[in-house]
N, C-alpha and C positions, 0 to 999 in steps of 0.2 A: 839476362835476356838480351839478345842482340837488338839493335835499333830497328831493323827491318821486321823482326818477329814481333816487337812491341807495337809497331805501326799496324801490322796485320791483325793483332789482337784487338787493337782499338777499332779497326774497321768492322771486325766481326761483331763487336759489342754495340757500336754506335751507327753502323752503316757507312756506306761510301758516299761522299759528296765531293763537289769540285773544290770546296774550300781547302786551303792548304793546312795540313797538320804540322805542328811544330813540336820539337822534342827538347826537353830541358833536363838537366841533371844537377843535383846537389848532394854533397857527401854527408856521411856521418862524421863524428869527431871523437877523438879520445883526448882527455886532458892528461898530459904527462905529469904535471904537478900543479898544485894550487886549487884546493877544493874548499868550497864555501867562502872563498875570498871575493867572488865576483860581485855579489849584491852588497858586499861590505866595502866597495870602492877600492879593492886591492888589485894585485896582479894575478894573472892566470897564465898558463902556458899550454894551450891546446894545439892540436894538429888535426887537420881534416884527413879523412881516410879515403881509400880507393873504393870502399863499399859506400852505398848511398841509395838515393831515391831518384827515379826517373818519372817524367810526366809527359804524356802526349796530350796536346791541347788543340782544340778546334773551336772557332767562334760560333755562337748562335745569335739570333736576332730577336729572341722572344723574352729576354730577361730571365731565363732559367739557367741555373748551373747544375750540371749533372756530375757527381763525383763517384767514381768507381775505382777499385783497386784489384790487382791480380792477387794480392795477399789476403784479402778478406772478402767474404760473401756479401757484406753489407753494401747496398746501393743507396745513395742519398741524393735528393734533389732539393733545391731551394730557389725561391724567387728573389730577385735582386732587391725587391722592395720589402721583403719580410724575412730577414735572416735572424734567427733566434737560436740560442743554445738549447740543444735537446740531448739529454743523457743517452738516449737510445741511439743517437747518431754517432756515438763513440769516436773513432779516429777522424771522421769527417768534420768534427767540430774545429779541428785545427785549420783546415783550409777555409771553413766558413768564417772563423774569426779573422783570418788574414783579409778576406774579402771585405768584411766590415771596415777594417782599418784602411784598406785601399780606397774605399768609397768616401770615407771621411777626408783622406788626404787629397783626393781628386776634387772635392768640392763641386763647383759648377761644371767641371769637366767629367763628373761621374757618369754622365749619359753615355760615355764611351764604353762603359762596362755593361754590355747588352746580353750577357750570357755566354756559356761555354760548356763543351763536353770535355771532361778531364779524366784520363786513365792514369793512375799511379801504379808504379811497380818498384818495390824496394828489396834490397838484400841485406839490410841492417837487421840484426836479430831484435825482434820486437820486445820492448821492456828490458833490454839489456843495459841501458844506461849509455848508449853510444849516440844519443840524440836523434832518434828517428823522428821525434815530434818537431824539433827545430829544422830538420832536413825537409820535412813536408811543408812547414810554414814558409821557409825561405823560397822553396821551389814554387809554391803557389803564388807568392808575391812576385817573383821574377816572371813567371809564365803569364799571369793575368795582366801585369802592367805592360809587358811587351806586346801582348795581344791587343791591348787597348791603345797602344802607341802613347803611353803615359810613362815616360822614362823615369826610373828611380835608380840612384847609384847604390852600390852594394852595402855601404855602411847604413844608409837610410833604410834599406831593405831589412837589414838586421834589426834596427830599432823598431820598425813596423812589426816585424814578426814577434819580437819580444812583447810589444804592447798587446798583440793578439792573444798571446798565451796568458799574460797577466790579467787582462780585462775580460776576455771572452771565455777562455777555458778555466780561469780562476787559479792558475799556478803562479805564485809570486816569484818567478825565476829572475835571475840576473841576465846580463847581456851575453855572457861568454858563449853559450851554445850557438846562438844565432849568428854571432860575429864570426866564430870559427868556421861555420858552415858557409857563410857568404864570402868570406875573405881568405879562405885557405889557399896555400901555395904548395905545390909539390916539393917534397924533400925539405920542408921548412916547418917549424912550429911558430906560433905567434905569441910574443910576449906582450900582453895587453894589460893596460891599466884601465879597469872597468868603469870608473866614474868619468874619466876624461876621454876615453877611447884613444889615448895615445898608444901606438903600437909599433912594433918592429918585428921583421921576419928574422928568425935565427935558424941557420942551417942545422939540420939534425944529421950529423955524420957519425953514425955508430958503426964504423968499420969493424967487421968481425963479430958484430952483435945483431940480434933480431928483436924487434918489438913483438911480443906475444901477448895477445889479449885473450883472457880466459873468462868465459861466461859461466857464472854460478848455476845458471838455469833455474834460479829462483826469481820468478817474475816479481817486479816491484812496480807498483803504481805510484808515480811521483805525486799526483794530486792527493792521494790518500796517505802519503807518508808523513813524517814529522818535519818536512821541509819548512812549512810556514811557521811551525813552532820554533825551530832553530833560528829562523830569521827574526822572530819577535824577541828571542833571548838576546840576540846580537844588538838589536836596536835598543833594548833596555840597558845593556852595558855601555853602549855609546853615549846614551843620554847622561849616565852617571859620570863618565870620563870627561864629557864636555864641560862639566862644572869646574873641573880642575884645569882643563885645557880648552878654553873657549874658542880657540882658533881652528880646531879640527872639525871637519865635516863628515868624515867617515872613519871607520876603524883602519882602513888602508892608509890613512894619513899618519898613523902613530908608529913611530920607530920602536924597535924591540927594547931599546934602552929606556925610552920614556915610559913604556908599558911597565917595566920593572919598578919605576919610581911610583907609579900611580895605581898599580893593580889592586892594592889593598883598599882603595876607596870603594871597590865593588864588594859588598859584604855577602851577597848571595853566592855561595860556592859554585853552584851550577852555572850561573851567568859568568862568573869569573873564568871557569874552565872553557866556556864557549869562546870568550874573547881571547883567552890565552892561545887557543888553537888558531884563530883567525890571524892574529898578529905574528905568531911564530911561523905560520904557513906562508904568509906574505913574504917574510924574510927568506924562507926556503926557496920560493920561486925566483927571487933575485939571485940567490946564490947558485941555484941550479942553472939558470941562464948563463951566468958567468962560467960555470963549469963546462957547459957544452961549447961555449965559445973557445975555451982553452983545451978542448978535446979531453977533458978529465972525466971520463965516463965512470970511473970508480966513485968519484965524489957525487956525480949525478945519481948513481944508484943508491948510495948511502942516504941521500936526501929523500929519495922516493920512499925508502923504508921508514925514515923518521916521519914522513907525512902520514903514512898509514897508521903508525902507532899513535900519532896525535889525534887522528880521526877516530880511532878506537877508544882511547883513554879520555880525551878532553871533549870531543864533539859527539861521541857516542852515536855514530851513524853507520857502523860497519855491519854488525850482526854476525851470527855464527858462521854462515856460509863464506862470507868474504874473509873472515878471520882465519878459517881453516885453509882457504886458498893461500892466504898470505903466509901462514905458518909452513905449509907444505912447499911452497915456492922457495922460501928462504932456505930450506934444507937441501935444495938441489945445487950441486956444484956447477958453477957456470952461470947461475942466476945472480946478477950483481945488484939488481934493483927490482922492487916489486911493491905494488900498492893498489888499494881500491881506486876506482875512477868513476866519476859521476856522482849521483846524489846518495849512493849507498843503499842500505836496506835490501841487498840483493844486487843484481846487475853484474858488473865486470871488474876484473882485476887486470892491471897492465904490468908487464914485466919486461926487463931488458936481460936477454939471455945470449950467451955465447953461441955462435952458429952451430958449433959441433955438439952443443949440449941440448939443442932444441928438442930432438927426438926423445932423449931420456927425460927431459923436463916434462913433456906432455905425458909420457908413460907413467912416471912416478907420481906426478901431481894428480892425474886422473884416478889412479888406483887408490891412493890414500884419501883423496877427497870423497870418492864414492864410499869407501869403507866407513868414513866418519860421518857422512851426511845422508847417504842413501841416494844422492843426486849424481847424475852423470854430467861432467862439465864439457864444454865445447871450446875449442881453441881456434883462434884466427891469427894468421900471419899477414897483417895488413901493411900495405905500403902507405906512405903519406902522399896524398893526392891533392888535386886542385879543388878550389871552392866552386861556388855556383856558376853555371854556364849554360848557354844554349848549344846543343849539339848540331 
């Protein structure tokens, strides 16, 4: 939707006033490699996308926040003094949670937050695992903080958005999604160490290749998935390893070599497999980053495939649909790398495909995937775009 059309939609819903409307944008994200390493203090390698979420925002003076979306019929309003989680408020709990965190951060200056009308519009496939929730969270934080003239830099904005999802929505996510959405840079991925937030931008130069995102069209609800269960298993493994390696604080601190020395101290086979994935995946991120820096696209693709197989065999978060997509993508000549991306249990697959093979990739994968699952996939050829910004 064009900016002018979005402004017109806002005025039709909320009426015309002299107060200036402001428009903000935050992208979705795709994680190229590095899954379930984020909350384990490891490395991830996400990129922000050209698809995302827009918001038109206008201040009020009555302490009431109105949330509407062009994507959903639900309309929600809340008073600044009584913001509570309500299951029936669905997607609006994300901006509500951000508002709670903004008010805590503002402290005595919270009086600046005196209400607003907000209209959201997004073109991220909902429930696909491309971080529509993080996009809404960072977008709300940027828009409302700027409206209140309470400046927050983008890294702090990412942290605030993560706290909102952890504490208000109840999803114990890591920092990766919010950081990628807030800090993205066109034509670059971010190599991020999630516990220290040390990061570097790495050019993604896939000359002759296209990044193809394939949506399983199996909706997955992250809060209802086994995400928190996997996190608890990782924490259990870390606690055991710390007895042998007292200096480590996260699984991301453990080299693959040290893991081989101490893995047998974890007697629970399930927990051992979870930790095995995290430490080997962290190593793959580092190797994949080096591969892109050296323009070794073939090695990058090979590491993507290893990542999916580890997520399937060791972490068990793929499921039938993602595995079928992976298997069918691997069969297509010209697809050099492919893997699930996001939390799993549905959502999306990301592939690196030769430009001349993209059409046949879409045709062959779609046909065989539908034959095997009964679902019709969707394909997105997304550019790597910028992070959060005011338009």
